[in-house]
Each structure stands twice: as C-alpha cells, then as structure tokens.
C-alpha angles and dihedrals in degrees: 000000000000120000109248092210092057092046090052093046093052093047090050091050090050093051091049090053092050091047092051091045090053095050089049095050088042091053093047093048089048091051091049091050094049089047093051089049091051092047091054093046090052094046092051093044094056093047119113118236094265093052091046090055093047091047100046106000094249113160116237095240094162091058092049092050091048089053093050092045094053091059095043098048093046093051089046091052094047094050092046089047093055089049093046089048092072089052093051091044091051091050095049095044094050090050090052091046093052090051092057091042101051105025114075114232094359118162129185119281093018097116095110096045103032105118144126129230108189133060090236092057090049091057092041091055095046095049092043091058092046093051091045089053093050093049095041096117090055100042107034120093091202129077093259121152139172119269116253129211105193106315096334130085117234113250129232114252122216106195125180122195118205142161113271092235128006131164107174121186108174092172092058094036091238137121140169113200140164107206095207111120119233122194123207119183133194120195125211121194117221089230091065108130116230096191091213088305135110123247112246148149092289096062102030100046089221120156135165128217098213099187087061100030116118101169144340120214130193112198129182141145129233136178136213143167125230102225097171091086090069091074089055092052094255127125113247124252127224116235129206115205121199109193130191124184107197124199101195117203099153090122096051086210099139091262120094113195119217122209134169118213121193120193111194128204121184116213138182109256112246101220128013143157129188123183117233128015109320101169102044092123096039092072091056092048091050090050087050090050091051090051089051090052091048090051095048091046089055091048088047093053093046096047094042090052088051091053092049093049088050089054092048090050090048093055090047091051092047093048094047092052092045095049103039102026101028088228131128118225114234122246093245090055093047089052089060088077092058108080109214092198091061089052089053092050091049091053093048089050094052092047091048093049090050095043094046090050090052090049091053091051092049091050088051089050092238093118138022102198095133094153095050090045092049092051094048095047092043094052096043091052092050091051091048090054092046087055088061090073091066093058096041087054090069087075111075096213092044087048094054094043094047090052090051093046092047087050090053093049094048092050094048106130116256095353103096088120103016135112090245092069092050090049093053092050090051091046088050090053092046089050093053094044090102086057090065089053091048089049094052090049091048094048095047093048098249089126114054112256094233091056095046091051095051093042099045103028097245 
C-alpha cells in the first residue's frame, strides 16, 4: 500500500514545479512584451514626420508651423530692416555732416590722412571748431540744437592732456619727464556772444605746451530729431549726439592726427504732435508681430514637448537595459534621444519672441533699442533658415544635393568667415524652399504616395 505522506509530498513538489515554471514563463513573456513595446516606441520616435504620418496618420504640425514661421520671420525682418535703414542712414549722415562742420578743410574719405603739422594749424583747427559750435544754429542746415540740462545749455569742453613735468632737449640727448598725465579743461558756454568776431587766443587765454602735450579733446553734446520717418507713417525719434574731436599727439612725431567720434543715443521724444493719422500702418504691423509671437510660442511648446518626450524615452531605455540586461547605455547613445534640431528651433523661437516684443515696444515708442532688436531678429531668422536643412534632409535627392552644395560653400576660396558664405547658405535655403512645400504635401497625402516614392526615392 502506498504511503499517503509520500503521495502528498510528490504532489506538492509537482505543483511547486508547475508554479515556478509558470512564473518563469510569465516573466519571460512579460519581458518579451515590454521589449516589444519599447522597440515600437523607439521605432516610432526615430521616424521622420512623413513616416509618422504613414504609420499612424499623425499630421506633421511642427513641419507646417516651421514652414509658416520661415515666411513670417523673414517678412518681419525685412520690414524692420527697411525701417531701421532710416535710423542707420540718419546716424551716418549726421556724423558726416559734423565732420564737415567742425573740421576745417575736411573732405570725404580723409579720416586716415587728416592731420596737422604746425602749431598754427593746431590753434586754427581748435578755434575753428569752437566758432562753428557757437554759430551752429545759424550755419547748420539740419535741425541741430544744443543740449539742455534744466534751463541751461551744456557747454563745450576744451581739455588738454599733458605730462606733469617734461623738459625735453633732443639736441643734448637729455630729458627729464614725469609720465603722469594731467588734464586741464576750459568750458565755453553756447551763449557766448561773438560780436561779429571770431574766438581766438586773445580772448580765451588758451595756450598749449607742445613738448608736454599728449592730446587735446573738444567735447560737446547736440540734439536732433529724425523727421523723415513721418513720411513712412512712423513717429520721429529724438537723438542725442555726444561728439568728441581728438587731436592725438601721443607719438610726438610732428604729426597730430585729428578724428571726430560721435556716440549716438536714441530717445523717445517728450512732447509731440502730428496732424493727421501718423500710425495707421503701425497697428497692422503690431498685429502681425503678435501673430508671429503666437506662432513661435506654439512652435516652442511643440518642440519642448518633443524634447521632454525624448528625455522620458531615454530614461525608460536606460532603465530597461540596466534591469534586464545589466548593461549601462553609453553617453553617446543616450544623446541620440536629444534632438539637436529641436534645441535649435527652441533657441530661435525664444529669440524671435523677445525680438518681436522689442519691435512692438519700438513701434509704440516705448523703447529705442534698435541695435538689440536687430541682433535678436537677425540671429533668429538665420537659425530658422538653418532649421530648413533638417526637413529637406528627409528627401534623399535633396539630402545629397544639400550636402554637395554645403561642401562647395565651405570650400569657397577666402570666404571661410565672410559674408559671401552666409549669403550663399541663405540663397541655398531660399532655393530649397519649394522642397518644404513639396514635403508638406507629401507627408499629408496631397501627393499620391506612389508618385512621391518614385519622385523622391522613398
């Protein structure tokens, strides 16, 4: 007769074996299921927009937004550039006018050769500039005026810099010098009456010690209003000019170089009145700028979401390999989940949003940061156009041709850091813009898939 304890024990062992086998098979099947799910996620993540549309029918919205953004930011930059052109022209023309007004005998393109060689010429140049400054309201054809601080006009400062002590005897090959620089200034009020006479040494008590002289500087401030913007339905800006005429004698070579520097600040005019509708076009441009900001904000959200999804998938991939295969994923493989093109687009979106906001403030005459706005919009537009290369790379024939064209541009002689190379890259992107339209039509199914495959090599 069979022992019941032995029978029970054998049945229990058999059940334990079946249970462990079931758990083992269950664990293997679960691992295979997780691996299959992760493989599908990875495959879909690394698809291009066209493949994602064909796989799940998901519209390539980021591609469409980038296509719209390219047109919008380019139009925005061109319009702002045309407006900023008047500002740049006004700055340059005023600087040229000041050189002709305050530098005796100055002619265009003489900046490198304009100098004096005798003591009499130095005095003549200094007093000529002073007299021109005092007579400015009567001789200038522009709307220039003296700067006011409160109720008083700011004076012109004549400052000479010289060595504290200097006894120079070239004939005896001796000298005794203290190299400490001493500055002595003379201030001349714009209200100084000339009484139909010219200002000179006899009524200024102004002398120069040429052996010790290092430099002479004439410094004064002027103001003007850029009225030409009225014709373009924009409110004029007020300009502050800080002028400095420098007589450079540091070399003591017998040649004193003369230069005029003009530092310009643009300010909002305090009180203004223009008859008629002056800002009828500004409202439309501000609406357009607001739409650009909205488009870039949408692009920023979509690209940021894609980057975050990539980081999540990266962590899941690393954890899966570490748990199931006891292996660590290398840093280079982890960086495959971070799309550099999305980072580029995010940076361009941020720059465009900030630049567009500044542009709206400039149009509303709340700010006058033309240079900062130009830099932001210019860099953002360049980055947007560079982003075109990513989408054009989805076409095989475009990818090959772009690589070849970029190789030609990079190997262009003597243009590694020149504007010519940048222009060629921009022209390349403009030439390939129809490819973006074709890509959008291909991805959204507007073009039959058979035609697109045979045409583009997919």
